N, CA and C atoms as a LAMMPS dump frame, in Angstrom:
ITEM: TIMESTEP
0
ITEM: NUMBER OF ATOMS
531
ITEM: BOX BOUNDS ff ff ff
-5.0000000000000000e+02 5.0000000000000000e+02
-5.0000000000000000e+02 5.0000000000000000e+02
-5.0000000000000000e+02 5.0000000000000000e+02
ITEM: ATOMS id mol type element x y z
1 1 1 N -41.408 369.866 340.82
2 1 2 C -41.727 370.235 342.175
3 1 3 C -42.428 369.061 342.852
4 2 1 N -42.044 368.733 344.084
5 2 2 C -42.621 367.61 344.818
6 2 3 C -43.926 368.022 345.476
7 3 1 N -44.833 367.062 345.572
8 3 2 C -46.116 367.313 346.238
9 3 3 C -45.899 367.358 347.743
10 4 1 N -46.635 368.216 348.405
11 4 2 C -46.538 368.325 349.868
12 4 3 C -47.158 367.089 350.491
13 5 1 N -46.595 366.634 351.62
14 5 2 C -47.192 365.484 352.308
15 5 3 C -48.629 365.796 352.696
16 6 1 N -49.447 364.74 352.803
17 6 2 C -50.867 364.922 353.105
18 6 3 C -51.104 365.509 354.489
19 7 1 N -50.171 365.353 355.403
20 7 2 C -50.312 365.909 356.747
21 7 3 C -49.02 366.593 357.129
22 8 1 N -49.128 367.796 357.62
23 8 2 C -47.925 368.507 358.036
24 8 3 C -47.599 368.272 359.502
25 9 1 N -48.429 367.471 360.18
26 9 2 C -48.186 367.173 361.593
27 9 3 C -47.216 366.015 361.725
28 10 1 N -46.224 366.141 362.614
29 10 2 C -45.293 365.027 362.816
30 10 3 C -45.994 363.894 363.551
31 11 1 N -45.521 362.648 363.362
32 11 2 C -46.112 361.538 364.108
33 11 3 C -45.883 361.731 365.603
34 12 1 N -46.803 361.236 366.417
35 12 2 C -46.701 361.371 367.868
36 12 3 C -45.99 360.143 368.425
37 13 1 N -44.899 360.366 369.13
38 13 2 C -44.155 359.276 369.761
39 13 3 C -44.921 358.81 370.992
40 14 1 N -44.785 357.523 371.387
41 14 2 C -45.502 357.028 372.566
42 14 3 C -45.226 357.853 373.819
43 15 1 N -43.982 358.272 374.024
44 15 2 C -43.665 359.062 375.223
45 15 3 C -44.387 360.399 375.187
46 16 1 N -44.464 361.016 374.005
47 16 2 C -45.173 362.281 373.883
48 16 3 C -46.653 362.097 374.162
49 17 1 N -47.211 361.001 373.681
50 17 2 C -48.611 360.705 373.923
51 17 3 C -48.876 360.534 375.414
52 18 1 N -47.963 359.878 376.119
53 18 2 C -48.112 359.69 377.568
54 18 3 C -48.104 361.024 378.291
55 19 1 N -47.205 361.905 377.891
56 19 2 C -47.138 363.227 378.515
57 19 3 C -48.411 364.002 378.219
58 20 1 N -48.908 363.883 376.982
59 20 2 C -50.144 364.546 376.612
60 20 3 C -51.298 364.039 377.459
61 21 1 N -51.422 362.738 377.599
62 21 2 C -52.494 362.162 378.411
63 21 3 C -52.371 362.593 379.866
64 22 1 N -51.162 362.643 380.393
65 22 2 C -50.946 363.082 381.758
66 22 3 C -51.424 364.515 381.921
67 23 1 N -51.199 365.336 380.904
68 23 2 C -51.639 366.726 380.936
69 23 3 C -53.14 366.862 381.025
70 24 1 N -53.898 365.92 380.483
71 24 2 C -55.349 365.969 380.557
72 24 3 C -55.834 365.842 381.989
73 25 1 N -55.127 365.069 382.795
74 25 2 C -55.544 364.87 384.178
75 25 3 C -55.23 366.078 385.048
76 26 1 N -54.25 366.885 384.665
77 26 2 C -53.871 368.041 385.461
78 26 3 C -55.018 369.033 385.545
79 27 1 N -55.82 369.152 384.472
80 27 2 C -56.93 370.092 384.449
81 27 3 C -58.135 369.598 385.256
82 28 1 N -58.115 368.376 385.684
83 28 2 C -59.215 367.784 386.431
84 28 3 C -59.091 368.13 387.912
85 29 1 N -60.202 368.588 388.549
86 29 2 C -60.122 368.828 389.987
87 29 3 C -59.773 367.528 390.713
88 30 1 N -58.869 367.615 391.664
89 30 2 C -58.403 366.431 392.38
90 30 3 C -58.75 366.561 393.854
91 31 1 N -59.374 365.526 394.404
92 31 2 C -59.591 365.454 395.836
93 31 3 C -58.5 364.566 396.399
94 32 1 N -57.587 365.133 397.178
95 32 2 C -56.473 364.374 397.737
96 32 3 C -56.54 364.407 399.258
97 33 1 N -56.293 363.237 399.848
98 33 2 C -56.269 363.127 401.301
99 33 3 C -55.062 362.295 401.722
100 34 1 N -54.677 362.48 402.972
101 34 2 C -53.617 361.639 403.525
102 34 3 C -54.193 360.259 403.804
103 35 1 N -53.414 359.247 403.485
104 35 2 C -53.828 357.865 403.661
105 35 3 C -53.754 357.499 405.148
106 36 1 N -54.813 356.881 405.661
107 36 2 C -54.816 356.472 407.063
108 36 3 C -53.971 355.226 407.297
109 37 1 N -54.089 354.233 406.42
110 37 2 C -53.356 352.974 406.564
111 37 3 C -52.581 352.679 405.294
112 38 1 N -51.299 352.937 405.31
113 38 2 C -50.482 352.665 404.134
114 38 3 C -50.195 351.169 404.071
115 39 1 N -50.622 350.489 402.995
116 39 2 C -50.417 349.043 402.915
117 39 3 C -48.986 348.643 402.533
118 40 1 N -48.201 349.606 402.057
119 40 2 C -46.801 349.348 401.668
120 40 3 C -46.699 348.262 400.599
121 41 1 N -47.737 348.207 399.754
122 41 2 C -47.799 347.231 398.677
123 41 3 C -49.237 346.994 398.289
124 42 1 N -49.492 345.844 397.675
125 42 2 C -50.839 345.499 397.234
126 42 3 C -51.078 344.021 397.499
127 43 1 N -52.145 343.739 398.2
128 43 2 C -52.47 342.376 398.621
129 43 3 C -51.26 341.778 399.341
130 44 1 N -50.74 340.656 398.881
131 44 2 C -49.602 340.033 399.565
132 44 3 C -48.253 340.433 398.975
133 45 1 N -48.23 341.44 398.125
134 45 2 C -46.99 341.844 397.445
135 45 3 C -46.493 343.174 398.004
136 46 1 N -45.303 343.167 398.578
137 46 2 C -44.694 344.397 399.107
138 46 3 C -44.023 345.154 397.969
139 47 1 N -44.004 346.488 398.074
140 47 2 C -43.294 347.293 397.073
141 47 3 C -41.837 346.847 397.022
142 48 1 N -41.323 346.728 395.824
143 48 2 C -39.929 346.34 395.629
144 48 3 C -39.703 344.841 395.511
145 49 1 N -40.715 344.033 395.819
146 49 2 C -40.567 342.571 395.74
147 49 3 C -40.463 342.13 394.275
148 50 1 N -39.75 341.042 394.003
149 50 2 C -39.682 340.511 392.634
150 50 3 C -40.946 339.705 392.312
151 51 1 N -41.802 340.229 391.443
152 51 2 C -43.061 339.558 391.112
153 51 3 C -42.855 338.265 390.33
154 52 1 N -41.745 338.159 389.623
155 52 2 C -41.506 336.979 388.787
156 52 3 C -41.401 335.697 389.613
157 53 1 N -41.225 335.815 390.92
158 53 2 C -41.124 334.64 391.787
159 53 3 C -42.475 334.154 392.297
160 54 1 N -43.573 334.854 391.973
161 54 2 C -44.888 334.48 392.474
162 54 3 C -45.572 333.487 391.539
163 55 1 N -46.089 332.405 392.109
164 55 2 C -46.803 331.41 391.306
165 55 3 C -48.241 331.843 391.016
166 56 1 N -48.735 332.882 391.684
167 56 2 C -50.104 333.345 391.479
168 56 3 C -50.254 334.354 390.357
169 57 1 N -49.162 334.623 389.636
170 57 2 C -49.182 335.627 388.574
171 57 3 C -48.772 335.021 387.237
172 58 1 N -49.266 335.622 386.164
173 58 2 C -48.888 335.24 384.81
174 58 3 C -48.211 336.434 384.156
175 59 1 N -47.036 336.231 383.59
176 59 2 C -46.322 337.287 382.873
177 59 3 C -47.033 337.536 381.548
178 60 1 N -47.444 338.794 381.286
179 60 2 C -48.163 339.121 380.054
180 60 3 C -47.384 340.053 379.137
181 61 1 N -46.336 340.702 379.647
182 61 2 C -45.495 341.581 378.843
183 61 3 C -44.152 341.709 379.538
184 62 1 N -43.111 341.812 378.728
185 62 2 C -41.782 341.992 379.295
186 62 3 C -40.901 342.722 378.298
187 63 1 N -40.154 343.684 378.78
188 63 2 C -39.097 344.283 377.983
189 63 3 C -37.862 344.386 378.873
190 64 1 N -36.925 345.183 378.485
191 64 2 C -35.655 345.253 379.216
192 64 3 C -35.819 345.635 380.686
193 65 1 N -36.763 346.553 380.982
194 65 2 C -36.908 347.047 382.344
195 65 3 C -38.267 346.772 382.976
196 66 1 N -39.322 346.736 382.181
197 66 2 C -40.683 346.641 382.71
198 66 3 C -41.28 345.273 382.424
199 67 1 N -41.961 344.731 383.438
200 67 2 C -42.699 343.477 383.288
201 67 3 C -44.125 343.715 383.769
202 68 1 N -45.077 343.125 383.03
203 68 2 C -46.489 343.248 383.366
204 68 3 C -47.023 341.858 383.696
205 69 1 N -47.779 341.781 384.779
206 69 2 C -48.342 340.512 385.239
207 69 3 C -49.839 340.658 385.444
208 70 1 N -50.551 339.534 385.34
209 70 2 C -51.958 339.469 385.71
210 70 3 C -52.113 338.369 386.743
211 71 1 N -53.108 338.536 387.604
212 71 2 C -53.422 337.491 388.578
213 71 3 C -53.985 336.289 387.837
214 72 1 N -53.616 335.098 388.275
215 72 2 C -54.152 333.89 387.642
216 72 3 C -55.64 333.731 387.932
217 73 1 N -56.092 334.277 389.07
218 73 2 C -57.523 334.221 389.4
219 73 3 C -58.284 335.027 388.355
220 74 1 N -59.414 334.522 387.903
221 74 2 C -60.22 335.255 386.937
222 74 3 C -61.677 335.074 387.297
223 75 1 N -62.535 335.983 387.08
224 75 2 C -62.246 337.344 386.663
225 75 3 C -61.709 338.168 387.836
226 76 1 N -60.982 339.244 387.537
227 76 2 C -60.408 340.041 388.629
228 76 3 C -61.471 340.84 389.379
229 77 1 N -61.264 340.97 390.678
230 77 2 C -62.14 341.787 391.515
231 77 3 C -61.276 342.615 392.459
232 78 1 N -61.831 343.725 392.884
233 78 2 C -61.186 344.557 393.896
234 78 3 C -62.251 344.94 394.907
235 79 1 N -62.046 344.555 396.141
236 79 2 C -63.026 344.841 397.184
237 79 3 C -64.376 344.229 396.885
238 80 1 N -64.4 343.093 396.181
239 80 2 C -65.639 342.428 395.828
240 80 3 C -66.296 342.961 394.565
241 81 1 N -65.725 343.986 393.961
242 81 2 C -66.285 344.573 392.742
243 81 3 C -65.571 343.993 391.523
244 82 1 N -66.317 343.413 390.572
245 82 2 C -65.685 342.937 389.34
246 82 3 C -65.095 344.112 388.55
247 83 1 N -63.899 343.914 388.017
248 83 2 C -63.23 344.941 387.213
249 83 3 C -62.84 344.332 385.864
250 84 1 N -62.604 345.191 384.875
251 84 2 C -62.251 344.711 383.535
252 84 3 C -60.848 344.123 383.488
253 85 1 N -59.912 344.784 384.16
254 85 2 C -58.54 344.267 384.174
255 85 3 C -57.816 344.726 385.425
256 86 1 N -56.843 343.93 385.817
257 86 2 C -55.973 344.256 386.942
258 86 3 C -54.572 343.78 386.557
259 87 1 N -53.645 344.723 386.445
260 87 2 C -52.278 344.393 386.038
261 87 3 C -51.303 344.887 387.094
262 88 1 N -50.317 344.064 387.371
263 88 2 C -49.259 344.422 388.31
264 88 3 C -47.991 344.63 387.493
265 89 1 N -47.248 345.684 387.806
266 89 2 C -46.052 346.037 387.05
267 89 3 C -44.829 346.061 387.947
268 90 1 N -43.727 345.613 387.367
269 90 2 C -42.443 345.779 388.044
270 90 3 C -41.522 346.543 387.103
271 91 1 N -40.629 347.284 387.678
272 91 2 C -39.591 347.965 386.919
273 91 3 C -38.267 347.595 387.569
274 92 1 N -37.318 347.201 386.748
275 92 2 C -36.019 346.731 387.246
276 92 3 C -36.2 345.621 388.287
277 93 1 N -37.159 344.736 388.009
278 93 2 C -37.466 343.569 388.842
279 93 3 C -37.977 343.937 390.248
280 94 1 N -38.566 345.132 390.392
281 94 2 C -39.138 345.555 391.667
282 94 3 C -40.613 345.893 391.46
283 95 1 N -41.495 345.273 392.264
284 95 2 C -42.919 345.564 392.182
285 95 3 C -43.147 347.036 392.476
286 96 1 N -43.856 347.728 391.532
287 96 2 C -43.986 349.17 391.658
288 96 3 C -45.395 349.72 391.479
289 97 1 N -46.27 348.994 390.749
290 97 2 C -47.553 349.612 390.392
291 97 3 C -48.613 348.56 390.093
292 98 1 N -49.873 348.933 390.394
293 98 2 C -51.044 348.151 390.013
294 98 3 C -51.94 349.07 389.194
295 99 1 N -52.453 348.553 388.102
296 99 2 C -53.386 349.292 387.256
297 99 3 C -54.685 348.503 387.18
298 100 1 N -55.8 349.183 387.489
299 100 2 C -57.115 348.545 387.465
300 100 3 C -58.017 349.37 386.556
301 101 1 N -58.679 348.706 385.624
302 101 2 C -59.636 349.374 384.734
303 101 3 C -61.02 348.782 384.988
304 102 1 N -62.029 349.665 384.96
305 102 2 C -63.398 349.226 385.224
306 102 3 C -64.385 350.103 384.456
307 103 1 N -65.643 349.635 384.396
308 103 2 C -66.707 350.37 383.718
309 103 3 C -67.944 350.431 384.599
310 104 1 N -68.692 351.512 384.452
311 104 2 C -69.989 351.632 385.1
312 104 3 C -69.987 352.489 386.352
313 105 1 N -71.077 353.226 386.491
314 105 2 C -71.233 354.107 387.653
315 105 3 C -71.328 353.304 388.953
316 106 1 N -72.037 352.176 388.884
317 106 2 C -72.186 351.351 390.099
318 106 3 C -70.836 350.805 390.563
319 107 1 N -70.04 350.293 389.629
320 107 2 C -68.707 349.797 389.979
321 107 3 C -67.863 350.931 390.561
322 108 1 N -67.982 352.12 389.977
323 108 2 C -67.228 353.281 390.474
324 108 3 C -67.616 353.593 391.922
325 109 1 N -68.898 353.637 392.186
326 109 2 C -69.359 353.942 393.544
327 109 3 C -68.888 352.883 394.538
328 110 1 N -68.94 351.61 394.133
329 110 2 C -68.476 350.53 395.011
330 110 3 C -66.973 350.64 395.267
331 111 1 N -66.203 350.954 394.226
332 111 2 C -64.754 351.076 394.397
333 111 3 C -64.379 352.281 395.26
334 112 1 N -65.07 353.394 395.077
335 112 2 C -64.8 354.568 395.926
336 112 3 C -65.094 354.225 397.378
337 113 1 N -66.2 353.541 397.644
338 113 2 C -66.53 353.146 399.018
339 113 3 C -65.46 352.207 399.578
340 114 1 N -65.021 351.24 398.785
341 114 2 C -63.976 350.305 399.22
342 114 3 C -62.667 351.05 399.518
343 115 1 N -62.272 351.94 398.624
344 115 2 C -61.012 352.676 398.815
345 115 3 C -61.085 353.576 400.041
346 116 1 N -62.232 354.19 400.287
347 116 2 C -62.381 355.013 401.487
348 116 3 C -62.288 354.157 402.745
349 117 1 N -62.853 352.964 402.713
350 117 2 C -62.774 352.07 403.872
351 117 3 C -61.331 351.624 404.113
352 118 1 N -60.576 351.432 403.036
353 118 2 C -59.19 350.98 403.152
354 118 3 C -58.232 352.109 403.531
355 119 1 N -58.388 353.265 402.893
356 119 2 C -57.363 354.317 402.987
357 119 3 C -57.795 355.594 403.68
358 120 1 N -59.1 355.798 403.863
359 120 2 C -59.567 356.995 404.55
360 120 3 C -60.638 357.716 403.765
361 121 1 N -61.499 358.461 404.481
362 121 2 C -62.628 359.126 403.839
363 121 3 C -62.216 360.33 402.997
364 122 1 N -63.011 360.562 401.949
365 122 2 C -62.879 361.752 401.102
366 122 3 C -63.986 362.72 401.483
367 123 1 N -63.806 363.992 401.156
368 123 2 C -64.884 364.966 401.325
369 123 3 C -65.715 364.936 400.046
370 124 1 N -66.832 364.194 400.096
371 124 2 C -67.692 364.053 398.923
372 124 3 C -68.934 364.932 399.024
373 125 1 N -68.805 366.054 399.734
374 125 2 C -69.894 367.008 399.867
375 125 3 C -70.298 367.5 398.483
376 126 1 N -71.615 367.574 398.214
377 126 2 C -72.026 368.116 396.91
378 126 3 C -71.357 369.467 396.666
379 127 1 N -70.888 369.651 395.438
380 127 2 C -70.157 370.87 395.094
381 127 3 C -68.659 370.649 395.103
382 128 1 N -68.181 369.616 395.816
383 128 2 C -66.761 369.303 395.84
384 128 3 C -66.343 368.53 394.588
385 129 1 N -67.324 367.858 393.958
386 129 2 C -67.049 367.041 392.789
387 129 3 C -67.796 367.624 391.602
388 130 1 N -67.113 367.757 390.477
389 130 2 C -67.764 368.24 389.264
390 130 3 C -68.812 367.228 388.819
391 131 1 N -69.936 367.704 388.307
392 131 2 C -71.017 366.818 387.88
393 131 3 C -70.694 366.157 386.54
394 132 1 N -69.803 366.728 385.787
395 132 2 C -69.444 366.143 384.494
396 132 3 C -67.93 366.115 384.363
397 133 1 N -67.454 365.516 383.301
398 133 2 C -66.008 365.438 383.084
399 133 3 C -65.398 364.278 383.838
400 134 1 N -64.232 364.509 384.403
401 134 2 C -63.51 363.474 385.144
402 134 3 C -63.56 363.759 386.636
403 135 1 N -63.67 362.685 387.398
404 135 2 C -63.496 362.771 388.853
405 135 3 C -62.149 362.148 389.142
406 136 1 N -61.361 362.799 389.984
407 136 2 C -60.081 362.222 390.363
408 136 3 C -59.931 362.295 391.872
409 137 1 N -59.609 361.125 392.448
410 137 2 C -59.421 361.013 393.888
411 137 3 C -58.024 360.466 394.147
412 138 1 N -57.363 361 395.175
413 138 2 C -56.008 360.569 395.496
414 138 3 C -55.861 360.388 397.003
415 139 1 N -55.242 359.273 397.367
416 139 2 C -54.849 359.015 398.752
417 139 3 C -53.334 358.908 398.761
418 140 1 N -52.659 359.627 399.672
419 140 2 C -51.198 359.591 399.749
420 140 3 C -50.751 359.098 401.11
421 141 1 N -49.97 358.018 401.07
422 141 2 C -49.372 357.489 402.288
423 141 3 C -47.878 357.749 402.262
424 142 1 N -47.175 357.224 403.241
425 142 2 C -45.722 357.425 403.282
426 142 3 C -45.018 356.658 402.168
427 143 1 N -45.556 355.467 401.81
428 143 2 C -44.932 354.647 400.768
429 143 3 C -45.829 354.388 399.56
430 144 1 N -47.131 354.623 399.712
431 144 2 C -48.101 354.269 398.678
432 144 3 C -48.921 355.479 398.265
433 145 1 N -49.229 355.547 396.965
434 145 2 C -50.168 356.545 396.469
435 145 3 C -51.227 355.829 395.649
436 146 1 N -52.485 356.209 395.861
437 146 2 C -53.614 355.632 395.151
438 146 3 C -54.297 356.757 394.377
439 147 1 N -54.421 356.571 393.057
440 147 2 C -55.064 357.568 392.195
441 147 3 C -56.186 356.902 391.417
442 148 1 N -57.389 357.438 391.558
443 148 2 C -58.542 356.93 390.84
444 148 3 C -59.088 358.05 389.962
445 149 1 N -59.256 357.777 388.679
446 149 2 C -59.842 358.739 387.747
447 149 3 C -61.024 358.073 387.069
448 150 1 N -62.164 358.78 387.049
449 150 2 C -63.393 358.253 386.455
450 150 3 C -63.931 359.246 385.453
451 151 1 N -64.111 358.8 384.206
452 151 2 C -64.711 359.607 383.147
453 151 3 C -66.227 359.445 383.264
454 152 1 N -66.897 360.496 383.701
455 152 2 C -68.327 360.447 383.978
456 152 3 C -69.129 360.162 382.709
457 153 1 N -68.768 360.795 381.602
458 153 2 C -69.53 360.633 380.36
459 153 3 C -69.448 359.202 379.823
460 154 1 N -68.264 358.638 379.796
461 154 2 C -68.087 357.289 379.253
462 154 3 C -68.24 356.196 380.317
463 155 1 N -68.352 356.608 381.566
464 155 2 C -68.465 355.681 382.701
465 155 3 C -67.337 354.649 382.695
466 156 1 N -66.116 355.147 382.574
467 156 2 C -64.931 354.292 382.618
468 156 3 C -63.968 354.862 383.648
469 157 1 N -63.334 353.943 384.361
470 157 2 C -62.399 354.383 385.383
471 157 3 C -61.089 353.637 385.301
472 158 1 N -60.072 354.289 385.832
473 158 2 C -58.754 353.668 385.957
474 158 3 C -58.228 354.012 387.342
475 159 1 N -57.642 353.009 387.97
476 159 2 C -57.113 353.138 389.315
477 159 3 C -55.655 352.723 389.292
478 160 1 N -54.784 353.561 389.84
479 160 2 C -53.375 353.214 390
480 160 3 C -53.068 353.166 391.486
481 161 1 N -52.446 352.089 391.909
482 161 2 C -51.929 351.956 393.27
483 161 3 C -50.44 351.75 393.07
484 162 1 N -49.626 352.651 393.617
485 162 2 C -48.209 352.55 393.296
486 162 3 C -47.301 352.956 394.448
487 163 1 N -46.088 352.46 394.335
488 163 2 C -45.033 352.843 395.267
489 163 3 C -44.628 354.281 394.96
490 164 1 N -44.635 355.133 395.963
491 164 2 C -44.244 356.531 395.725
492 164 3 C -42.779 356.622 395.318
493 165 1 N -41.948 355.733 395.813
494 165 2 C -40.527 355.753 395.477
495 165 3 C -40.276 355.246 394.062
496 166 1 N -40.883 354.128 393.71
497 166 2 C -40.62 353.508 392.411
498 166 3 C -41.387 354.15 391.268
499 167 1 N -42.426 354.933 391.538
500 167 2 C -43.181 355.606 390.48
501 167 3 C -42.283 356.517 389.647
502 168 1 N -41.296 357.133 390.284
503 168 2 C -40.372 358.014 389.56
504 168 3 C -39.589 357.252 388.492
505 169 1 N -39.314 355.97 388.734
506 169 2 C -38.613 355.164 387.736
507 169 3 C -39.453 355 386.472
508 170 1 N -40.777 354.868 386.634
509 170 2 C -41.656 354.765 385.469
510 170 3 C -41.632 356.064 384.667
511 171 1 N -41.66 357.191 385.365
512 171 2 C -41.607 358.478 384.662
513 171 3 C -40.303 358.616 383.893
514 172 1 N -39.196 358.243 384.506
515 172 2 C -37.907 358.29 383.812
516 172 3 C -37.903 357.345 382.607
517 173 1 N -38.454 356.164 382.799
518 173 2 C -38.53 355.162 381.726
519 173 3 C -39.372 355.682 380.556
520 174 1 N -40.538 356.243 380.839
521 174 2 C -41.416 356.758 379.782
522 174 3 C -40.778 357.933 379.049
523 175 1 N -40.032 358.745 379.772
524 175 2 C -39.361 359.885 379.144
525 175 3 C -38.228 359.457 378.226
526 176 1 N -37.687 358.262 378.468
527 176 2 C -36.56 357.796 377.674
528 176 3 C -36.953 356.951 376.477
529 177 1 N -38.275 356.732 376.303
530 177 2 C -38.725 355.88 375.185
531 177 3 C -38.572 356.581 373.863
């Protein structure tokens, strides 16, 4: 008789892990507002532009469909706030998403203030935001969506600025992994 494997749980595929992580954010209260000024891109990069043609970026990852770039300027900042990382992504050679990671309550407060100045005010009335857990803020424009999630306990945040049209390609790509 053969011995039973030490774990009866199947390994988790990367796509399954992504779906699982996405599910964690669904339970988080979200403050969403309409974007006042849709930038239709990020900094000098329009959605859909080929990032590989920019001399201000360094290619850090590439596969068949997705390419990841970092700004050559270091350290990265957003709205004058230092951040841990800032990555720009293209899918099918079209600029589609920016991912920003940061730490600290002060950086979070500065970034929320910057994003409100850029995209429009949030209702931050006491009671609208949970005191613990995750805070999630969303601004939706005609072409751009900005999602900021901050883990209050660990004081870590992630910000996505993405093309509303091209974001669906990432979901399809992740589902096919």
